[in-house]
VOTORVEX-351809 format. One record per residue (C-alpha): residue number from 1; residue in three letters; x, y, z. Coordinates in steps of 0.05 Angstrom, whole numbers, plus 5000, padded with zeros to 4 digits. Example, Ala and Ser with C-alpha at 12.3 -4.5 7.8 and 13.67 -1.06 7.14 Angstrom:
2
<1, "ALA", <5246, 4910, 5156>>
<2, "SER", <5273, 4979, 5143>>
% end
This chain:
461
<1, "MET", <8802, 5463, 6032>>
<2, "THR", <8741, 5429, 6007>>
<3, "ALA", <8721, 5435, 5934>>
<4, "SER", <8659, 5474, 5920>>
<5, "PRO", <8600, 5432, 5897>>
<6, "LYS", <8588, 5429, 5822>>
<7, "PRO", <8526, 5467, 5800>>
<8, "ILE", <8470, 5423, 5776>>
<9, "ASP", <8458, 5431, 5702>>
<10, "ASN", <8384, 5440, 5691>>
<11, "VAL", <8388, 5465, 5620>>
<12, "ALA", <8353, 5404, 5592>>
<13, "GLY", <8298, 5410, 5644>>
<14, "LEU", <8271, 5358, 5692>>
<15, "ARG", <8232, 5301, 5660>>
<16, "THR", <8163, 5303, 5691>>
<17, "GLY", <8125, 5245, 5659>>
<18, "SER", <8066, 5217, 5697>>
<19, "VAL", <8091, 5172, 5752>>
<20, "ARG", <8023, 5139, 5757>>
<21, "ARG", <8021, 5122, 5683>>
<22, "HIS", <8093, 5098, 5681>>
<23, "VAL", <8085, 5054, 5743>>
<24, "ALA", <8018, 5027, 5721>>
<25, "LEU", <8042, 5011, 5650>>
<26, "GLY", <8105, 4980, 5677>>
<27, "VAL", <8067, 4935, 5726>>
<28, "ILE", <8015, 4916, 5673>>
<29, "ALA", <8071, 4900, 5622>>
<30, "VAL", <8106, 4856, 5673>>
<31, "LEU", <8041, 4822, 5691>>
<32, "ALA", <8024, 4810, 5618>>
<33, "ALA", <8093, 4779, 5606>>
<34, "VAL", <8083, 4735, 5667>>
<35, "LEU", <8014, 4712, 5643>>
<36, "ILE", <8041, 4697, 5573>>
<37, "LEU", <8099, 4657, 5600>>
<38, "LEU", <8052, 4621, 5647>>
<39, "SER", <8003, 4604, 5591>>
<40, "VAL", <8059, 4578, 5546>>
<41, "ALA", <8085, 4536, 5604>>
<42, "ILE", <8016, 4507, 5619>>
<43, "ASN", <8002, 4492, 5546>>
<44, "GLY", <8071, 4459, 5538>>
<45, "VAL", <8062, 4417, 5601>>
<46, "TYR", <7993, 4395, 5579>>
<47, "SER", <8018, 4376, 5509>>
<48, "VAL", <8077, 4336, 5536>>
<49, "GLN", <8033, 4302, 5588>>
<50, "SER", <7979, 4284, 5537>>
<51, "GLU", <8032, 4255, 5490>>
<52, "ARG", <8058, 4213, 5548>>
<53, "ASN", <7988, 4190, 5565>>
<54, "LEU", <7975, 4168, 5493>>
<55, "ASN", <8041, 4131, 5489>>
<56, "ALA", <8028, 4099, 5557>>
<57, "LEU", <7958, 4078, 5535>>
<58, "LEU", <7983, 4044, 5471>>
<59, "SER", <8042, 4011, 5508>>
<60, "GLY", <7995, 3984, 5562>>
<61, "ARG", <7948, 3954, 5511>>
<62, "ALA", <8006, 3923, 5473>>
<63, "GLN", <8033, 3892, 5538>>
<64, "LEU", <7964, 3864, 5554>>
<65, "ALA", <7960, 3833, 5484>>
<66, "ARG", <8028, 3799, 5492>>
<67, "GLN", <8006, 3770, 5559>>
<68, "LEU", <7941, 3744, 5530>>
<69, "ALA", <7976, 3713, 5470>>
<70, "ARG", <8026, 3676, 5514>>
<71, "SER", <7966, 3650, 5555>>
<72, "GLY", <7935, 3619, 5492>>
<73, "VAL", <7876, 3666, 5488>>
<74, "GLY", <7842, 3666, 5420>>
<75, "PRO", <7848, 3723, 5369>>
<76, "GLN", <7779, 3752, 5379>>
<77, "GLN", <7785, 3751, 5454>>
<78, "ILE", <7850, 3788, 5448>>
<79, "ILE", <7816, 3840, 5404>>
<80, "ASN", <7759, 3847, 5454>>
<81, "ARG", <7806, 3855, 5513>>
<82, "VAL", <7852, 3907, 5484>>
<83, "THR", <7796, 3948, 5453>>
<84, "ALA", <7782, 3999, 5508>>
<85, "ASN", <7793, 4073, 5525>>
<86, "GLY", <7787, 4094, 5452>>
<87, "VAL", <7838, 4043, 5428>>
<88, "GLN", <7821, 4005, 5364>>
<89, "ALA", <7856, 3940, 5345>>
<90, "GLU", <7866, 3895, 5284>>
<91, "LEU", <7898, 3826, 5290>>
<92, "THR", <7925, 3790, 5228>>
<93, "LEU", <7945, 3717, 5234>>
<94, "ARG", <8000, 3684, 5194>>
<95, "SER", <7947, 3653, 5150>>
<96, "GLY", <7923, 3722, 5130>>
<97, "ARG", <7859, 3720, 5169>>
<98, "SER", <7842, 3785, 5204>>
<99, "PHE", <7804, 3801, 5267>>
<100, "ALA", <7785, 3873, 5282>>
<101, "SER", <7747, 3914, 5333>>
<102, "SER", <7679, 3942, 5314>>
<103, "THR", <7713, 4000, 5280>>
<104, "THR", <7773, 3984, 5238>>
<105, "PRO", <7826, 4038, 5250>>
<106, "ASP", <7844, 4080, 5189>>
<107, "LEU", <7919, 4083, 5196>>
<108, "ALA", <7924, 4135, 5140>>
<109, "ALA", <7882, 4186, 5178>>
<110, "PRO", <7923, 4246, 5205>>
<111, "ASP", <7892, 4242, 5275>>
<112, "ILE", <7908, 4167, 5284>>
<113, "ARG", <7967, 4145, 5325>>
<114, "SER", <7985, 4071, 5318>>
<115, "GLN", <8032, 4019, 5346>>
<116, "LYS", <8048, 3951, 5314>>
<117, "VAL", <8063, 3890, 5357>>
<118, "THR", <8083, 3818, 5339>>
<119, "LEU", <8052, 3768, 5386>>
<120, "ARG", <8084, 3704, 5410>>
<121, "GLY", <8043, 3645, 5434>>
<122, "PRO", <8020, 3574, 5422>>
<123, "GLY", <7983, 3552, 5360>>
<124, "ARG", <7960, 3600, 5307>>
<125, "ILE", <7970, 3662, 5349>>
<126, "ASN", <8045, 3656, 5343>>
<127, "ASN", <8076, 3710, 5300>>
<128, "ALA", <8009, 3744, 5291>>
<129, "ARG", <8013, 3819, 5276>>
<130, "LEU", <7972, 3866, 5321>>
<131, "VAL", <7960, 3939, 5302>>
<132, "LEU", <7936, 3985, 5358>>
<133, "ALA", <7909, 4054, 5341>>
<134, "VAL", <7880, 4112, 5380>>
<135, "ASP", <7845, 4175, 5355>>
<136, "THR", <7882, 4238, 5378>>
<137, "SER", <7828, 4286, 5354>>
<138, "LEU", <7798, 4289, 5424>>
<139, "VAL", <7866, 4307, 5454>>
<140, "GLN", <7876, 4360, 5400>>
<141, "GLY", <7808, 4389, 5416>>
<142, "ALA", <7824, 4391, 5490>>
<143, "ARG", <7888, 4428, 5473>>
<144, "GLN", <7851, 4479, 5432>>
<145, "THR", <7800, 4488, 5487>>
<146, "LEU", <7856, 4497, 5538>>
<147, "ARG", <7890, 4549, 5495>>
<148, "ARG", <7826, 4589, 5486>>
<149, "LEU", <7813, 4584, 5561>>
<150, "LEU", <7883, 4609, 5575>>
<151, "VAL", <7876, 4668, 5528>>
<152, "VAL", <7807, 4688, 5555>>
<153, "ALA", <7828, 4678, 5628>>
<154, "GLY", <7894, 4715, 5617>>
<155, "LEU", <7859, 4775, 5585>>
<156, "ALA", <7807, 4777, 5640>>
<157, "ALA", <7861, 4771, 5693>>
<158, "LEU", <7902, 4825, 5659>>
<159, "LEU", <7841, 4872, 5655>>
<160, "VAL", <7823, 4862, 5728>>
<161, "SER", <7896, 4869, 5749>>
<162, "ALA", <7903, 4933, 5708>>
<163, "VAL", <7843, 4964, 5744>>
<164, "LEU", <7870, 4942, 5812>>
<165, "VAL", <7940, 4967, 5795>>
<166, "LEU", <7913, 5035, 5775>>
<167, "ILE", <7875, 5040, 5840>>
<168, "MET", <7934, 5017, 5882>>
<169, "VAL", <7983, 5064, 5847>>
<170, "ARG", <7935, 5122, 5857>>
<171, "LEU", <7930, 5105, 5932>>
<172, "ALA", <8005, 5093, 5938>>
<173, "LEU", <8023, 5159, 5905>>
<174, "ARG", <7971, 5200, 5942>>
<175, "PRO", <8026, 5228, 5989>>
<176, "LEU", <8057, 5261, 5928>>
<177, "ASP", <7993, 5301, 5921>>
<178, "ALA", <8004, 5323, 5993>>
<179, "VAL", <8075, 5344, 5975>>
<180, "ALA", <8050, 5384, 5915>>
<181, "GLY", <7995, 5414, 5957>>
<182, "LEU", <8046, 5435, 6010>>
<183, "ALA", <8089, 5468, 5956>>
<184, "HIS", <8029, 5507, 5930>>
<185, "SER", <8011, 5526, 6001>>
<186, "ILE", <8082, 5551, 6015>>
<187, "THR", <8079, 5591, 5950>>
<188, "ALA", <8013, 5621, 5972>>
<189, "GLY", <8046, 5646, 6037>>
<190, "ASN", <8030, 5591, 6087>>
<191, "ARG", <8102, 5583, 6110>>
<192, "GLY", <8087, 5544, 6173>>
<193, "ALA", <8056, 5482, 6140>>
<194, "ARG", <8095, 5417, 6143>>
<195, "LEU", <8083, 5345, 6120>>
<196, "ARG", <8107, 5310, 6184>>
<197, "PRO", <8109, 5238, 6154>>
<198, "THR", <8085, 5182, 6199>>
<199, "ARG", <8135, 5133, 6167>>
<200, "PRO", <8200, 5171, 6155>>
<201, "ASP", <8236, 5105, 6139>>
<202, "THR", <8200, 5097, 6072>>
<203, "GLU", <8219, 5128, 6006>>
<204, "ILE", <8163, 5179, 6006>>
<205, "GLY", <8173, 5189, 6081>>
<206, "GLN", <8246, 5206, 6070>>
<207, "THR", <8227, 5254, 6015>>
<208, "ALA", <8175, 5287, 6059>>
<209, "GLN", <8223, 5291, 6118>>
<210, "ALA", <8277, 5322, 6073>>
<211, "LEU", <8226, 5373, 6047>>
<212, "ASP", <8206, 5391, 6118>>
<213, "ALA", <8279, 5400, 6137>>
<214, "MET", <8290, 5443, 6076>>
<215, "LEU", <8229, 5486, 6093>>
<216, "ASP", <8253, 5493, 6165>>
<217, "GLU", <8321, 5515, 6141>>
<218, "LEU", <8292, 5563, 6090>>
<219, "GLU", <8245, 5592, 6142>>
<220, "GLY", <8303, 5599, 6191>>
<221, "ALA", <8346, 5631, 6137>>
<222, "GLU", <8290, 5679, 6120>>
<223, "SER", <8281, 5696, 6193>>
<224, "ARG", <8356, 5706, 6202>>
<225, "ALA", <8359, 5749, 6140>>
<226, "ARG", <8302, 5793, 6165>>
<227, "SER", <8334, 5797, 6233>>
<228, "ALA", <8401, 5814, 6202>>
<229, "GLU", <8368, 5867, 6159>>
<230, "ALA", <8333, 5897, 6220>>
<231, "GLN", <8399, 5895, 6259>>
<232, "SER", <8435, 5928, 6201>>
<233, "GLN", <8383, 5983, 6197>>
<234, "GLN", <8386, 5993, 6272>>
<235, "PHE", <8462, 5992, 6269>>
<236, "LEU", <8463, 6045, 6215>>
<237, "ALA", <8413, 6087, 6254>>
<238, "ASP", <8454, 6080, 6318>>
<239, "ALA", <8519, 6095, 6281>>
<240, "ALA", <8488, 6158, 6251>>
<241, "HIS", <8464, 6178, 6320>>
<242, "GLU", <8533, 6165, 6350>>
<243, "LEU", <8567, 6207, 6297>>
<244, "ARG", <8516, 6263, 6299>>
<245, "THR", <8537, 6289, 6367>>
<246, "PRO", <8613, 6295, 6355>>
<247, "ILE", <8602, 6321, 6284>>
<248, "ALA", <8555, 6374, 6311>>
<249, "GLY", <8607, 6393, 6363>>
<250, "VAL", <8661, 6397, 6310>>
<251, "GLN", <8616, 6439, 6266>>
<252, "ALA", <8596, 6487, 6322>>
<253, "ALA", <8668, 6496, 6346>>
<254, "ALA", <8694, 6506, 6276>>
<255, "GLU", <8641, 6557, 6257>>
<256, "THR", <8654, 6596, 6322>>
<257, "LEU", <8729, 6597, 6308>>
<258, "LEU", <8717, 6616, 6236>>
<259, "HIS", <8667, 6672, 6245>>
<260, "GLN", <8683, 6699, 6314>>
<261, "SER", <8758, 6688, 6320>>
<262, "GLU", <8773, 6762, 6326>>
<263, "ARG", <8726, 6771, 6386>>
<264, "LEU", <8751, 6709, 6424>>
<265, "GLY", <8801, 6713, 6478>>
<266, "THR", <8861, 6667, 6484>>
<267, "GLU", <8828, 6623, 6537>>
<268, "GLU", <8763, 6617, 6498>>
<269, "ARG", <8800, 6602, 6435>>
<270, "GLN", <8840, 6547, 6469>>
<271, "ARG", <8776, 6517, 6498>>
<272, "LEU", <8743, 6515, 6429>>
<273, "GLU", <8805, 6485, 6398>>
<274, "ALA", <8807, 6431, 6452>>
<275, "LEU", <8733, 6419, 6441>>
<276, "LEU", <8744, 6414, 6366>>
<277, "ALA", <8801, 6364, 6375>>
<278, "GLY", <8762, 6324, 6427>>
<279, "GLU", <8699, 6319, 6384>>
<280, "ALA", <8741, 6300, 6323>>
<281, "ARG", <8775, 6246, 6365>>
<282, "ARG", <8707, 6220, 6388>>
<283, "ALA", <8683, 6217, 6316>>
<284, "GLY", <8747, 6181, 6296>>
<285, "LEU", <8737, 6130, 6351>>
<286, "VAL", <8666, 6116, 6329>>
<287, "VAL", <8688, 6108, 6256>>
<288, "SER", <8745, 6063, 6278>>
<289, "ASP", <8698, 6019, 6318>>
<290, "LEU", <8650, 6016, 6260>>
<291, "LEU", <8705, 5994, 6214>>
<292, "GLU", <8727, 5942, 6265>>
<293, "ALA", <8656, 5915, 6269>>
<294, "VAL", <8652, 5911, 6193>>
<295, "ARG", <8719, 5875, 6191>>
<296, "LEU", <8693, 5823, 6239>>
<297, "GLU", <8632, 5812, 6196>>
<298, "SER", <8676, 5794, 6136>>
<299, "ARG", <8741, 5755, 6145>>
<300, "PRO", <8779, 5770, 6209>>
<301, "ASP", <8852, 5785, 6197>>
<302, "LEU", <8888, 5745, 6251>>
<303, "ARG", <8962, 5728, 6260>>
<304, "PRO", <8960, 5677, 6317>>
<305, "VAL", <9025, 5661, 6351>>
<306, "PRO", <9043, 5630, 6420>>
<307, "THR", <9031, 5688, 6469>>
<308, "ASP", <9043, 5694, 6544>>
<309, "LEU", <8977, 5719, 6570>>
<310, "ARG", <9006, 5742, 6636>>
<311, "GLU", <9056, 5787, 6600>>
<312, "LEU", <9000, 5814, 6556>>
<313, "ALA", <8957, 5829, 6617>>
<314, "THR", <9016, 5861, 6653>>
<315, "THR", <9027, 5911, 6597>>
<316, "GLU", <8954, 5932, 6596>>
<317, "ILE", <8952, 5937, 6672>>
<318, "GLU", <9012, 5984, 6671>>
<319, "ARG", <8976, 6028, 6620>>
<320, "ILE", <8912, 6032, 6662>>
<321, "SER", <8952, 6045, 6726>>
<322, "MET", <8985, 6105, 6694>>
<323, "ARG", <8917, 6132, 6674>>
<324, "ALA", <8884, 6122, 6742>>
<325, "PRO", <8938, 6114, 6796>>
<326, "SER", <8885, 6116, 6851>>
<327, "VAL", <8853, 6051, 6827>>
<328, "THR", <8880, 5987, 6857>>
<329, "VAL", <8895, 5937, 6801>>
<330, "THR", <8922, 5867, 6818>>
<331, "LEU", <8945, 5810, 6774>>
<332, "ASP", <8941, 5737, 6796>>
<333, "GLY", <8958, 5672, 6762>>
<334, "PRO", <9017, 5639, 6727>>
<335, "SER", <9046, 5649, 6658>>
<336, "VAL", <9000, 5615, 6609>>
<337, "VAL", <9015, 5609, 6535>>
<338, "ALA", <8957, 5611, 6486>>
<339, "ILE", <8954, 5613, 6410>>
<340, "CYS", <8927, 5682, 6392>>
<341, "ASP", <8939, 5748, 6357>>
<342, "PRO", <8972, 5789, 6412>>
<343, "ASP", <8949, 5856, 6383>>
<344, "ARG", <8876, 5835, 6379>>
<345, "ILE", <8876, 5804, 6449>>
<346, "ALA", <8911, 5865, 6477>>
<347, "ALA", <8855, 5907, 6448>>
<348, "VAL", <8804, 5861, 6480>>
<349, "LEU", <8838, 5867, 6548>>
<350, "ARG", <8843, 5942, 6539>>
<351, "ASN", <8769, 5947, 6528>>
<352, "LEU", <8754, 5904, 6588>>
<353, "LEU", <8800, 5944, 6633>>
<354, "ASP", <8772, 6010, 6608>>
<355, "ASN", <8702, 5986, 6624>>
<356, "ALA", <8724, 5961, 6692>>
<357, "LEU", <8758, 6028, 6707>>
<358, "ARG", <8694, 6066, 6690>>
<359, "ALA", <8652, 6018, 6733>>
<360, "ALA", <8700, 6016, 6793>>
<361, "GLY", <8711, 6091, 6797>>
<362, "ASP", <8773, 6129, 6822>>
<363, "ASP", <8779, 6090, 6887>>
<364, "GLY", <8756, 6022, 6862>>
<365, "ARG", <8792, 5956, 6854>>
<366, "ILE", <8805, 5914, 6792>>
<367, "THR", <8830, 5843, 6793>>
<368, "VAL", <8858, 5806, 6732>>
<369, "ARG", <8867, 5731, 6738>>
<370, "VAL", <8904, 5687, 6688>>
<371, "ALA", <8891, 5613, 6693>>
<372, "ALA", <8908, 5549, 6656>>
<373, "PRO", <8852, 5500, 6642>>
<374, "PRO", <8827, 5471, 6708>>
<375, "ASP", <8812, 5405, 6673>>
<376, "PRO", <8873, 5369, 6643>>
<377, "GLY", <8831, 5350, 6583>>
<378, "ALA", <8810, 5422, 6569>>
<379, "ASP", <8847, 5464, 6517>>
<380, "SER", <8828, 5536, 6534>>
<381, "ALA", <8864, 5587, 6577>>
<382, "VAL", <8824, 5636, 6619>>
<383, "ILE", <8831, 5711, 6635>>
<384, "ASP", <8782, 5740, 6686>>
<385, "VAL", <8773, 5815, 6695>>
<386, "VAL", <8735, 5831, 6759>>
<387, "ASP", <8716, 5901, 6782>>
<388, "SER", <8686, 5928, 6846>>
<389, "GLY", <8633, 5969, 6811>>
<390, "PRO", <8557, 5961, 6814>>
<391, "GLY", <8558, 5899, 6770>>
<392, "VAL", <8514, 5877, 6712>>
<393, "PRO", <8442, 5854, 6724>>
<394, "GLY", <8431, 5781, 6707>>
<395, "GLN", <8381, 5796, 6652>>
<396, "ASP", <8432, 5843, 6618>>
<397, "ARG", <8494, 5799, 6620>>
<398, "GLU", <8483, 5776, 6549>>
<399, "ARG", <8451, 5839, 6521>>
<400, "ILE", <8512, 5881, 6536>>
<401, "PHE", <8549, 5845, 6480>>
<402, "ASP", <8499, 5872, 6428>>
<403, "ARG", <8518, 5931, 6386>>
<404, "MET", <8504, 6002, 6411>>
<405, "VAL", <8482, 5978, 6480>>
<406, "ARG", <8495, 6020, 6542>>
<407, "LEU", <8465, 5999, 6608>>
<408, "ASP", <8475, 6068, 6639>>
<409, "ALA", <8426, 6113, 6603>>
<410, "ASP", <8457, 6174, 6635>>
<411, "ARG", <8527, 6158, 6610>>
<412, "SER", <8544, 6198, 6548>>
<413, "ALA", <8583, 6174, 6488>>
<414, "GLY", <8639, 6219, 6510>>
<415, "SER", <8650, 6179, 6573>>
<416, "GLY", <8627, 6111, 6551>>
<417, "GLY", <8653, 6100, 6480>>
<418, "SER", <8613, 6081, 6419>>
<419, "GLY", <8574, 6023, 6449>>
<420, "LEU", <8611, 5974, 6403>>
<421, "GLY", <8670, 5956, 6448>>
<422, "LEU", <8642, 5893, 6480>>
<423, "ALA", <8611, 5869, 6415>>
<424, "ILE", <8679, 5877, 6380>>
<425, "ALA", <8716, 5844, 6438>>
<426, "ARG", <8670, 5783, 6436>>
<427, "GLY", <8677, 5780, 6361>>
<428, "TRP", <8753, 5777, 6364>>
<429, "ALA", <8750, 5725, 6420>>
<430, "ARG", <8705, 5680, 6379>>
<431, "ALA", <8746, 5691, 6317>>
<432, "HIS", <8804, 5659, 6356>>
<433, "GLY", <8760, 5599, 6374>>
<434, "GLY", <8748, 5625, 6445>>
<435, "ASP", <8693, 5666, 6477>>
<436, "LEU", <8678, 5726, 6522>>
<437, "VAL", <8622, 5723, 6573>>
<438, "CYS", <8597, 5763, 6632>>
<439, "LEU", <8588, 5723, 6697>>
<440, "GLU", <8569, 5737, 6768>>
<441, "PRO", <8631, 5742, 6814>>
<442, "ALA", <8639, 5691, 6870>>
<443, "ASN", <8625, 5744, 6923>>
<444, "GLY", <8566, 5771, 6885>>
<445, "ARG", <8595, 5841, 6879>>
<446, "GLY", <8618, 5877, 6817>>
<447, "ALA", <8624, 5848, 6747>>
<448, "LEU", <8664, 5789, 6722>>
<449, "PHE", <8684, 5784, 6648>>
<450, "ARG", <8716, 5718, 6628>>
<451, "LEU", <8758, 5712, 6565>>
<452, "THR", <8775, 5642, 6541>>
<453, "LEU", <8828, 5628, 6488>>
<454, "PRO", <8852, 5563, 6456>>
<455, "MET", <8919, 5536, 6477>>
<456, "VAL", <8926, 5500, 6410>>
<457, "ALA", <8921, 5527, 6340>>
<458, "VAL", <8851, 5529, 6310>>
<459, "PRO", <8834, 5538, 6236>>
<460, "ILE", <8816, 5610, 6219>>
<461, "THR", <8756, 5613, 6173>>
% end
């Protein structure tokens, strides 16, 4: 047994915040975080690279000064050669004499970066002290400009991206408007509308396809409910009609016996009593069939056991032979064991043989064939009941299993039963996991009813 699904707790209510707003804000927040990280990274890379460039510039000038000193170049020439690209220099000899570029670097200024070098060379240049300095204010200004540019460009990019995100989210979620429109349309009574997604493999496509399937199922359930209601109403009307005739007969016979018993002769009294008993029996049969039909609608009470179908058919054939000895009834086929409720299947065979007897007439022929599955892989035994009567038209071979259906309009309920027999017989056959159908005989004459039953146990639901 499978556990019943847990009910969904909707006490708190479904959260219905704006998907557009949530998605748009989420995308914009992610984009803003990416822009901030990118700006920080660009600013950091620029700062590190500018520091490296300044250090490389000072190191290059110091290396050039060492080479010039070793070559015996004079102090002023060294100053002139290393003063370039914003670098200022001051050279102090061992004697204390100083040589400087046009602008003497202020080493105490906060924007000045300096490097001190001791030169080695011939003559007075040996052990001279060289101070190289560069003004970093330009680099700092470039950094500030870059930061402002990153802020302005980031805000502009964020604003443009926000507008584009809002537009794209609105376009992407437009199918949800179609879903809501369909729901309102269904509520307004347009039950046949469907979404029919062009891309059922996407998220919204799967949602739309599931909604279409749900609407199909609901529409089918509604149609089945209406059909069942109409069938129930028709069933009640037919049942009332079937009961009206025997009840009227019972009432007429009872009133005659009650009010005119003194004037009735013995023969007339016996006729009325037989009529009263017969009409009561007819009413009882109709009520019994109605209860049987209702039992099939709920939970069929089956007690399936291994049953020899040939023995079951033999018993019913003996009963029908005693009722109509002039009818030729033959039984063919081997003993076949099926899993079934013998009482229910006996009732099904009894109904089929009674119908065959009425169709074949007093001098007709009835053949009952029991067969194992013709295919070794099949698992259903077969019982065929064939009569020599007029047969069943092809267009009516399925309709005869509906409730309260009689193909012979002239046949009364007294001779033909309640009109529920075949419907009940098929219901019991299907409750066993088998079936009951009406087929055309091989010779094209009479009627063939085929009952199939499982040869293995089936779960009874």
